[in-house]
DSSP file (Angstrom, degrees, kcal/mol; ACC not computed):
  #  RESIDUE AA STRUCTURE BP1 BP2  ACC     N-H-->O    O-->H-N    N-H-->O    O-->H-N    TCO  KAPPA ALPHA  PHI   PSI    X-CA   Y-CA   Z-CA
    1    1 A M     >        0   0    0      0, 0.0     4,-1.7     0, 0.0     5,-0.1   0.000 360.0 360.0 360.0 -52.8   -4.2   24.3 -106.4
    2    2 A V  H  >  +     0   0    0      2,-0.2     4,-2.6     1,-0.2     5,-0.2   0.918 360.0  50.7 -62.9 -47.9   -7.4   22.2 -106.0
    3    3 A G  H  > S+     0   0    0      1,-0.2     4,-2.7     2,-0.2    -1,-0.2   0.922 108.6  52.2 -54.2 -47.3   -7.9   22.0 -109.7
    4    4 A N  H  > S+     0   0    0      1,-0.2     4,-1.8     2,-0.2    -1,-0.2   0.865 109.4  49.6 -63.0 -38.3   -4.3   20.8 -110.2
    5    5 A K  H  X S+     0   0    0     -4,-1.7     4,-2.1     2,-0.2    -1,-0.2   0.925 110.2  50.2 -72.1 -42.0   -4.7   18.0 -107.6
    6    6 A I  H  X S+     0   0    0     -4,-2.6     4,-2.4     1,-0.2    -2,-0.2   0.899 110.4  50.1 -59.1 -40.5   -7.9   16.9 -109.3
    7    7 A Q  H  X S+     0   0    0     -4,-2.7     4,-2.3    -5,-0.2    -1,-0.2   0.890 106.5  55.1 -65.6 -33.7   -6.1   16.8 -112.7
    8    8 A Q  H  X S+     0   0    0     -4,-1.8     4,-1.2     2,-0.2    -2,-0.2   0.950 110.8  46.2 -64.6 -46.0   -3.3   14.7 -111.1
    9    9 A F  H >< S+     0   0    0     -4,-2.1     3,-0.8     1,-0.2     7,-0.2   0.928 112.8  48.9 -49.5 -52.6   -6.0   12.2 -110.0
   10   10 A L  H >< S+     0   0    0     -4,-2.4     3,-1.1     1,-0.3     4,-0.3   0.801 105.2  57.4 -66.3 -34.1   -7.7   12.2 -113.3
   11   11 A D  H 3< S+     0   0    0     -4,-2.3    -1,-0.3     1,-0.2    -2,-0.2   0.786 115.9  38.4 -69.4 -24.9   -4.3   11.6 -115.1
   12   12 A K  T <X S+     0   0    0     -4,-1.2     4,-2.3    -3,-0.8     3,-0.3   0.198  83.0 119.1-103.4  15.1   -4.0    8.5 -113.0
   13   13 A R  H <> S+     0   0    0     -3,-1.1     4,-2.6     1,-0.2     5,-0.3   0.906  70.8  53.4 -50.5 -54.3   -7.7    7.5 -113.2
   14   14 A D  H  > S+     0   0    0     -4,-0.3     4,-2.4     1,-0.2    -1,-0.2   0.897 109.5  49.7 -50.5 -48.2   -7.1    4.1 -114.9
   15   15 A F  H  > S+     0   0    0     -3,-0.3     4,-2.4     1,-0.2    -1,-0.2   0.956 113.7  45.7 -54.6 -53.6   -4.6    3.1 -112.2
   16   16 A F  H  X S+     0   0    0     -4,-2.3     4,-2.3    -7,-0.2    -2,-0.2   0.912 113.8  46.9 -52.0 -49.3   -7.0    4.1 -109.4
   17   17 A V  H  X S+     0   0    0     -4,-2.6     4,-1.8     1,-0.2    -1,-0.2   0.838 112.0  50.9 -66.8 -36.8  -10.0    2.4 -111.0
   18   18 A N  H  X S+     0   0    0     -4,-2.4     4,-2.2    -5,-0.3    -1,-0.2   0.877 110.8  48.9 -70.0 -36.5   -8.1   -0.8 -111.7
   19   19 A E  H  X S+     0   0    0     -4,-2.4     4,-2.0    -5,-0.2    -2,-0.2   0.877 112.0  49.6 -68.8 -37.9   -6.9   -0.9 -108.0
   20   20 A M  H  X S+     0   0    0     -4,-2.3     4,-2.6    -5,-0.2    -2,-0.2   0.902 109.5  50.8 -65.1 -39.2  -10.4   -0.4 -106.8
   21   21 A I  H  X S+     0   0    0     -4,-1.8     4,-1.8     1,-0.2    -2,-0.2   0.904 110.1  49.7 -64.2 -45.1  -11.7   -3.0 -109.0
   22   22 A K  H  X S+     0   0    0     -4,-2.2     4,-0.5     2,-0.2    -1,-0.2   0.873 112.4  48.7 -60.5 -40.0   -9.0   -5.4 -107.6
   23   23 A F  H >X S+     0   0    0     -4,-2.0     3,-1.4     1,-0.2     4,-0.6   0.932 109.1  51.2 -67.9 -48.0   -9.9   -4.5 -104.0
   24   24 A V  H >< S+     0   0    0     -4,-2.6     3,-0.8     1,-0.3    -1,-0.2   0.824 104.0  58.5 -61.1 -32.1  -13.6   -5.0 -104.5
   25   25 A Q  H 3< S+     0   0    0     -4,-1.8    -1,-0.3     1,-0.2    -2,-0.2   0.671 100.8  57.4 -71.3 -16.8  -13.0   -8.4 -106.0
   26   26 A T  H << S+     0   0    0     -3,-1.4    -1,-0.2    -4,-0.5    -2,-0.2   0.640  83.0 100.8 -85.6 -15.5  -11.2   -9.5 -102.7
   27   27 A I  S << S-     0   0    0     -3,-0.8     2,-0.0    -4,-0.6    -3,-0.0  -0.601  81.6-119.0 -77.2 124.9  -14.3   -8.7 -100.6
   28   28 A P        -     0   0    0      0, 0.0     2,-0.8     0, 0.0    -2,-0.1  -0.360  23.2-126.2 -60.4 133.5  -16.2  -11.9  -99.7
   29   29 A Q        +     0   0    0     -4,-0.1     2,-0.4    -2,-0.0    -4,-0.0  -0.765  37.1 179.7 -83.8 113.2  -19.7  -11.7 -101.1
   30   30 A K        -     0   0    0     -2,-0.8     2,-0.5    42,-0.1    -3,-0.0  -0.916  20.6-149.6-117.5 141.6  -22.1  -12.4  -98.2
   31   31 A E        -     0   0    0     -2,-0.4     2,-0.4     0, 0.0    -2,-0.0  -0.916  15.4-166.5-100.3 133.0  -25.8  -12.6  -98.1
   32   32 A Y        -     0   0    0     -2,-0.5     2,-0.1    40,-0.1    40,-0.0  -0.973  12.4-140.5-125.2 139.2  -27.5  -11.6  -94.9
   33   33 A N     >  -     0   0    0     -2,-0.4     4,-2.4     1,-0.1     5,-0.2  -0.335  39.0 -96.4 -87.2 176.3  -31.1  -12.2  -94.0
   34   34 A E  H  > S+     0   0    0      1,-0.2     4,-2.1     2,-0.2     5,-0.1   0.878 123.7  51.0 -67.6 -35.7  -33.0   -9.4  -92.2
   35   35 A D  H  > S+     0   0    0      2,-0.2     4,-2.1     1,-0.2    -1,-0.2   0.935 111.5  48.4 -65.8 -44.9  -32.4  -11.0  -88.6
   36   36 A Q  H  > S+     0   0    0      1,-0.2     4,-2.4     2,-0.2    -2,-0.2   0.928 110.5  50.7 -63.2 -42.6  -28.6  -11.2  -89.3
   37   37 A E  H  X S+     0   0    0     -4,-2.4     4,-2.8     1,-0.2    -1,-0.2   0.906 109.8  51.5 -61.3 -41.6  -28.5   -7.6  -90.5
   38   38 A K  H  X S+     0   0    0     -4,-2.1     4,-2.5    -5,-0.2    -1,-0.2   0.887 110.2  47.9 -65.0 -40.0  -30.3   -6.4  -87.4
   39   39 A K  H  X S+     0   0    0     -4,-2.1     4,-1.9     2,-0.2    -1,-0.2   0.903 113.5  48.1 -63.5 -42.5  -27.8   -8.3  -85.1
   40   40 A I  H  < S+     0   0    0     -4,-2.4    -2,-0.2     2,-0.2    -1,-0.2   0.954 116.3  42.3 -65.8 -47.9  -24.9   -6.8  -86.9
   41   41 A I  H >< S+     0   0    0     -4,-2.8     3,-1.4     1,-0.2    -2,-0.2   0.948 115.9  47.4 -62.9 -47.5  -26.2   -3.3  -86.9
   42   42 A E  H 3< S+     0   0    0     -4,-2.5    -1,-0.2     1,-0.3    -2,-0.2   0.795 106.4  60.9 -66.7 -29.9  -27.5   -3.4  -83.2
   43   43 A G  T 3< S+     0   0    0     -4,-1.9     2,-0.3    -5,-0.2    -1,-0.3   0.352  87.9  93.2 -82.7   7.2  -24.1   -4.9  -82.1
   44   44 A R    <   -     0   0    0     -3,-1.4     3,-0.1    -4,-0.2    -3,-0.0  -0.750  63.4-151.8-103.2 148.1  -22.1   -1.9  -83.2
   45   45 A D  S    S+     0   0    0     -2,-0.3     2,-0.4     1,-0.2    -1,-0.1   0.736  84.4  43.2 -80.6 -30.1  -21.1    1.1  -81.1
   46   46 A I        -     0   0    0      2,-0.0     2,-0.4     0, 0.0    -1,-0.2  -0.966  65.1-163.4-126.5 134.7  -21.0    3.5  -84.0
   47   47 A S        -     0   0    0     -2,-0.4     2,-0.4    -3,-0.1    -6,-0.0  -0.971   6.4-165.2-113.8 134.9  -23.4    3.9  -86.9
   48   48 A V        -     0   0    0     -2,-0.4     2,-0.5     2,-0.0    -2,-0.0  -0.981   2.7-160.4-121.0 130.0  -22.4    5.8  -90.0
   49   49 A C        -     0   0    0     -2,-0.4     2,-0.4     2,-0.0    -2,-0.0  -0.935  10.2-171.8-110.9 134.1  -24.9    6.9  -92.6
   50   50 A I        -     0   0    0     -2,-0.5     2,-0.5     2,-0.0    -2,-0.0  -0.986  13.3-170.2-128.5 130.6  -23.8    7.8  -96.0
   51   51 A R        -     0   0    0     -2,-0.4     2,-0.5     2,-0.0    -2,-0.0  -0.960  12.3-174.5-118.6 110.6  -25.7    9.4  -98.9
   52   52 A A        -     0   0    0     -2,-0.5    -2,-0.0     3,-0.0     3,-0.0  -0.905  13.4-146.1-102.6 124.5  -23.7    9.2 -102.1
   53   53 A R        -     0   0    0     -2,-0.5     2,-0.1     1,-0.1     3,-0.1  -0.569  25.8-104.3 -82.1 153.3  -25.1   11.0 -105.1
   54   54 A P        -     0   0    0      0, 0.0    -1,-0.1     0, 0.0     0, 0.0  -0.459  48.2 -89.8 -72.6 151.2  -24.7    9.6 -108.5
   55   55 A L        -     0   0    0     -2,-0.1     2,-0.1     1,-0.1    11,-0.0  -0.301  42.3-118.8 -61.6 146.9  -22.1   11.4 -110.7
   56   56 A L     >  -     0   0    0      1,-0.1     4,-2.3    -3,-0.1     3,-0.2  -0.348  26.9-105.5 -79.3 161.7  -23.4   14.2 -112.8
   57   57 A Q  H  > S+     0   0    0      1,-0.2     4,-2.4     2,-0.2     5,-0.2   0.907 121.4  48.5 -58.4 -43.9  -23.1   14.1 -116.6
   58   58 A H  H  > S+     0   0    0      1,-0.2     4,-1.8     2,-0.2    -1,-0.2   0.830 109.1  55.3 -71.9 -24.6  -20.3   16.7 -116.7
   59   59 A E  H  4>S+     0   0    0     -3,-0.2     5,-2.5     2,-0.2     4,-0.5   0.947 109.7  45.6 -65.4 -49.0  -18.4   14.7 -114.0
   60   60 A T  H ><5S+     0   0    0     -4,-2.3     3,-1.3     1,-0.2    -2,-0.2   0.903 111.1  52.2 -59.1 -44.4  -18.6   11.6 -116.0
   61   61 A R  H 3<5S+     0   0    0     -4,-2.4    -1,-0.2     1,-0.3    -2,-0.2   0.873 107.6  53.0 -56.0 -39.0  -17.5   13.4 -119.1
   62   62 A E  T 3<5S-     0   0    0     -4,-1.8    -1,-0.3    -5,-0.2    -2,-0.2   0.518 122.6-105.3 -81.2  -0.8  -14.6   14.8 -117.3
   63   63 A G  T < 5 +     0   0    0     -3,-1.3    -3,-0.2    -4,-0.5    -2,-0.1   0.586  63.7 156.1  96.2   8.4  -13.5   11.3 -116.2
   64   64 A Y      < -     0   0    0     -5,-2.5     2,-0.3    -6,-0.2    -1,-0.2  -0.290  23.4-161.0 -65.5 160.1  -14.5   11.5 -112.5
   65   65 A F        -     0   0    0    -52,-0.0     2,-0.1     0, 0.0    -1,-0.0  -0.981  22.0 -98.2-145.6 154.9  -15.2    8.1 -110.9
   66   66 A D        -     0   0    0     -2,-0.3     3,-0.0     1,-0.1     0, 0.0  -0.409  25.4-175.3 -70.0 139.8  -17.0    6.7 -107.9
   67   67 A I        +     0   0    0     -2,-0.1    11,-3.4    12,-0.0     2,-0.5   0.201  59.1  86.9-123.2  14.3  -14.8    5.9 -104.7
   68   68 A I  E     -A   77   0A   0      9,-0.2     2,-0.4     2,-0.0     9,-0.2  -0.966  49.7-177.4-117.6 129.7  -17.6    4.3 -102.6
   69   69 A Y  E     -A   76   0A   0      7,-2.5     7,-3.1    -2,-0.5     2,-0.4  -0.996   9.6-161.0-125.9 131.8  -18.6    0.7 -102.7
   70   70 A A  E     +A   75   0A   0     -2,-0.4     2,-0.3     5,-0.2     5,-0.2  -0.915  19.5 170.2-116.6 132.7  -21.4   -0.6 -100.6
   71   71 A Q  E >   -A   74   0A   0      3,-2.7     3,-3.3    -2,-0.4    -2,-0.0  -0.863  56.8 -85.8-135.6  99.3  -22.2   -4.2  -99.6
   72   72 A K  T 3  S+     0   0    0      1,-0.4   -40,-0.1    -2,-0.3   -42,-0.1  -0.162 114.5  14.6 -46.7 128.1  -25.0   -4.1  -97.0
   73   73 A P  T 3  S+     0   0    0      0, 0.0    -1,-0.4     0, 0.0     2,-0.3  -0.898 127.3  55.9 -98.1  19.9  -24.3   -3.7  -94.1
   74   74 A N  E <   -A   71   0A   0     -3,-3.3    -3,-2.7     2,-0.0     2,-0.3  -0.713  57.6-167.0-108.5 157.5  -20.8   -2.6  -94.9
   75   75 A F  E     -A   70   0A   0     -2,-0.3     2,-0.5    -5,-0.2    -5,-0.2  -0.977   9.1-148.1-141.6 155.5  -19.4    0.2  -97.1
   76   76 A Y  E     -A   69   0A   0     -7,-3.1    -7,-2.5    -2,-0.3     2,-0.7  -0.976   2.9-162.3-129.1 118.2  -15.9    0.9  -98.4
   77   77 A L  E     -A   68   0A   0     -2,-0.5     2,-0.7    -9,-0.2    -9,-0.2  -0.908  10.2-162.7-100.0 117.1  -14.6    4.5  -99.1
   78   78 A M        -     0   0    0    -11,-3.4   -58,-0.1    -2,-0.7    -2,-0.0  -0.868   2.8-166.9-106.6 107.9  -11.5    4.3 -101.3
   79   79 A E        -     0   0    0     -2,-0.7    -2,-0.0     2,-0.0   -12,-0.0  -0.800  16.7-136.7-101.3 109.4   -9.6    7.5 -101.2
   80   80 A P        -     0   0    0      0, 0.0     2,-0.4     0, 0.0   -71,-0.1  -0.341  20.2-163.3 -59.2 141.2   -6.9    7.7 -104.0
   81   81 A K        -     0   0    0      1,-0.1     3,-0.1   -72,-0.0    -2,-0.0  -0.984  19.6-165.6-127.6 139.5   -3.6    9.1 -102.8
   82   82 A L  S    S-     0   0    0     -2,-0.4     2,-0.3     1,-0.4    -1,-0.1   0.803  81.2  -1.8 -92.6 -37.5   -0.9   10.4 -105.1
   83   83 A N        -     0   0    0      2,-0.0     2,-0.5     0, 0.0    -1,-0.4  -0.992  62.9-144.6-151.0 154.5    1.8   10.2 -102.3
   84   84 A V        -     0   0    0     -2,-0.3     2,-0.5    -3,-0.1    -3,-0.0  -0.978  11.1-150.3-125.2 124.4    1.9    9.3  -98.7
   85   85 A S              0   0    0     -2,-0.5    -2,-0.0     1,-0.1     0, 0.0  -0.789 360.0 360.0 -92.8 134.2    4.2   11.1  -96.2
   86   86 A L              0   0    0     -2,-0.5    -1,-0.1     0, 0.0    -2,-0.0   0.443 360.0 360.0-106.6 360.0    5.4    9.0  -93.3
C-alpha cells in the first residue's frame, strides 16, 4: 500500500515539482538583518524547529524530491496530494 502510494507520487513527479517551483517563485524575497530576525522570532507564540536531511543517493536515483523550502525565518512544507476529500 505505502509503496503504491509513493509510486503514484513519483509518476506525477514532474507535475508536483513544477507546481512547487511556481509557488516558490511567488514568495517575496526578503532580506532580514539580525535585529529584524530577532524581533520576528521573539514575537511569535510558537517556534518550530525543522531538520531536513539531504536526499540519499538511492532516493535521488529513484526520483524522490525535496518538499521543504526555507527562507529564513520562514519555511514552507509542500505536501503533494493526489486527491482531496471534502
